[in-house]
C-alpha positions in Angstrom: -100.7 -116.6 -6.8 -102.3 -119.4 -5.4 -106.0 -117.9 -4.8 -107.3 -118.0 -8.0 -105.7 -120.9 -9.6 -108.4 -123.0 -9.2 -110.8 -120.9 -11.3 -107.8 -120.6 -14.3 -108.2 -123.8 -17.0 -105.1 -123.9 -19.2 -105.8 -125.7 -22.8 -102.4 -126.8 -24.4 -101.6 -129.0 -27.2 -99.5 -128.7 -30.0 -100.8 -126.2 -33.0 -103.2 -127.2 -35.1 -105.1 -129.2 -32.6 -108.5 -126.8 -31.9 -107.4 -125.3 -28.9 -108.2 -121.9 -30.1 -111.3 -122.7 -31.9 -112.9 -123.9 -28.4 -111.3 -121.0 -26.6 -113.8 -119.1 -29.3 -116.6 -121.6 -28.8 -116.1 -120.8 -25.0 -115.8 -117.1 -25.2 -119.1 -117.2 -27.4 -120.9 -119.2 -24.2 -119.7 -116.3 -22.0 -116.9 -117.4 -20.3 -113.7 -115.5 -20.0 -111.1 -116.5 -22.3 -107.4 -115.3 -22.9 -105.6 -114.9 -26.3 -103.0 -117.5 -27.4 -99.5 -115.4 -27.0 -97.6 -117.4 -29.6 -100.1 -116.5 -32.3 -100.4 -112.9 -31.4 -96.6 -112.0 -31.1 -96.0 -113.5 -34.5 -98.7 -111.3 -36.3 -97.5 -108.5 -34.3 -93.8 -108.8 -34.7 -94.5 -109.6 -38.5 -96.5 -106.4 -38.9 -93.9 -104.1 -37.5 -91.0 -106.2 -39.0 -89.8 -107.4 -35.2 -87.4 -110.3 -35.3 -89.6 -112.4 -32.1 -90.4 -115.0 -34.4 -89.5 -118.9 -34.4 -87.9 -118.3 -37.9 -85.8 -115.7 -36.6 -85.3 -115.4 -32.9 -86.7 -118.1 -30.9 -85.3 -117.0 -27.1 -86.9 -113.2 -27.8 -89.9 -115.2 -29.1 -90.2 -116.6 -25.6 -89.5 -113.6 -23.5 -92.4 -112.2 -25.1 -94.5 -115.0 -24.6 -93.5 -115.3 -20.9 -94.6 -111.5 -20.6 -97.9 -111.9 -22.7 -98.9 -114.9 -20.5 -97.9 -113.4 -17.1 -100.1 -110.5 -18.3 -102.6 -112.7 -19.2 -102.8 -113.9 -15.9 -102.5 -110.7 -13.8 -105.6 -109.5 -16.5 -107.7 -112.7 -15.4 -107.0 -112.0 -11.6 -109.6 -108.5 -12.4 -112.2 -111.3 -13.3 -113.1 -111.7 -9.9 -115.3 -114.7 -9.1 -115.1 -116.0 -12.8 -114.0 -119.2 -14.5 -111.2 -118.2 -17.0 -110.3 -120.3 -19.9 -106.9 -119.9 -20.9 -105.3 -120.8 -25.0 -102.3 -121.8 -23.0 -100.4 -120.8 -19.7 -96.8 -120.3 -18.7 -95.9 -123.3 -18.8 -96.1 -123.3 -22.4 -93.2 -121.1 -22.7 -90.9 -123.4 -20.4 -92.2 -126.3 -23.4 -91.2 -124.3 -26.3 -88.0 -123.4 -25.2 -87.1 -127.1 -24.3 -88.6 -128.1 -27.9 -86.6 -125.5 -29.5 -83.4 -127.1 -27.7 -82.7 -123.6 -26.1 -81.8 -123.4 -22.4 -84.4 -122.7 -19.9 -83.6 -119.2 -17.4 -84.3 -119.4 -14.3 -87.1 -116.5 -14.3 -88.7 -118.8 -17.1 -88.8 -122.1 -14.5 -89.8 -119.6 -11.3 -92.4 -118.1 -13.1 -93.9 -121.7 -14.4 -93.8 -122.5 -10.6 -95.2 -119.2 -9.2 -98.3 -118.7 -11.9 -100.8 -121.6 -11.2 -104.1 -122.7 -12.9 -106.4 -125.2 -11.9 -104.3 -128.3 -11.2 -106.5 -130.2 -14.0 -105.2 -129.3 -17.8 -107.0 -129.8 -20.6 -104.7 -131.0 -23.6 -105.6 -131.4 -27.3 -104.2 -134.2 -28.7 -102.4 -134.2 -32.2 -105.4 -134.0 -34.7 -104.2 -134.6 -38.1 -107.7 -134.5 -40.0 -107.7 -131.0 -38.7 -104.2 -129.7 -38.8 -103.7 -126.7 -41.5 -100.5 -124.4 -41.7 -101.2 -120.4 -42.2 -99.5 -117.6 -41.9 -98.3 -117.6 -38.2 -98.1 -121.5 -38.3 -95.8 -122.8 -40.1 -95.0 -126.1 -38.4 -95.4 -129.3 -39.9 -97.2 -132.1 -38.3 -94.5 -133.8 -36.8 -93.2 -130.8 -35.0 -97.2 -129.9 -33.7 -96.6 -133.7 -32.3 -93.5 -133.1 -30.6 -94.7 -129.8 -29.3 -97.5 -132.2 -28.0 -95.3 -134.1 -25.8 -92.9 -131.4 -25.0 -95.7 -129.7 -23.3 -97.4 -133.1 -21.6 -93.9 -133.7 -20.1 -93.5 -129.7 -18.5 -97.1 -129.7 -16.9 -96.9 -133.3 -15.8 -93.4 -132.4 -14.4 -95.1 -129.3 -12.5 -97.6 -131.6 -11.1 -101.0 -131.0 -13.5 -103.3 -133.7 -14.1 -104.0 -134.0 -17.8 -107.3 -134.1 -19.3 -106.8 -134.7 -23.2 -110.1 -133.6 -25.5 -111.8 -135.7 -26.9 -111.1 -135.7 -31.1 -114.5 -134.0 -31.4 -116.4 -131.5 -33.1 -116.5 -128.4 -31.4 -119.6 -128.3 -29.7 -119.0 -131.5 -28.2 -115.7 -130.4 -27.0 -117.2 -127.2 -25.2 -120.0 -129.9 -23.4 -116.9 -132.0 -22.1 -114.9 -129.0 -20.9 -117.9 -127.8 -19.2 -118.8 -131.0 -17.8 -115.1 -131.4 -16.2 -115.3 -128.5 -14.8 -118.4 -128.1 -13.5 -119.6 -125.3 -15.7 -122.3 -127.2 -17.3 
């Protein structure tokens, strides 16, 4: 999986820190992007009365998130030669399990080691001024901050260099990411 990793850029961080807004701006700017697993799964599970929800079965949610992220990675490989921006990556599942106090199955650790991304990972720090809860995001700001710390720990352990996103409007963040990736 190493051959594609340099063109696969992850945006991670706690909920409500502007990641998805930036991913959408990158998509509008013509870049290939992937959708966030957690929000999509929560929406789908809620629609069908499923149990893979953070307030019902966190372990099942983590398995679905892992599957979603692995599939997003494989789909991105079909974007031959194009940079792809991911709204979270496979290691986020590992962070979610740790944050939830659940055991991390070996296959989750293995996936985080095997599915590699660009060595530089963009991290959206907690941003209280824009944080908001909604139907899928029920976490508090405190939980969002704990998520952020869990994720930076996981990505650091896996050998990634963390690049903090500025607390700035989406247009400025877009310019920052474009410059940092050499895609400006």
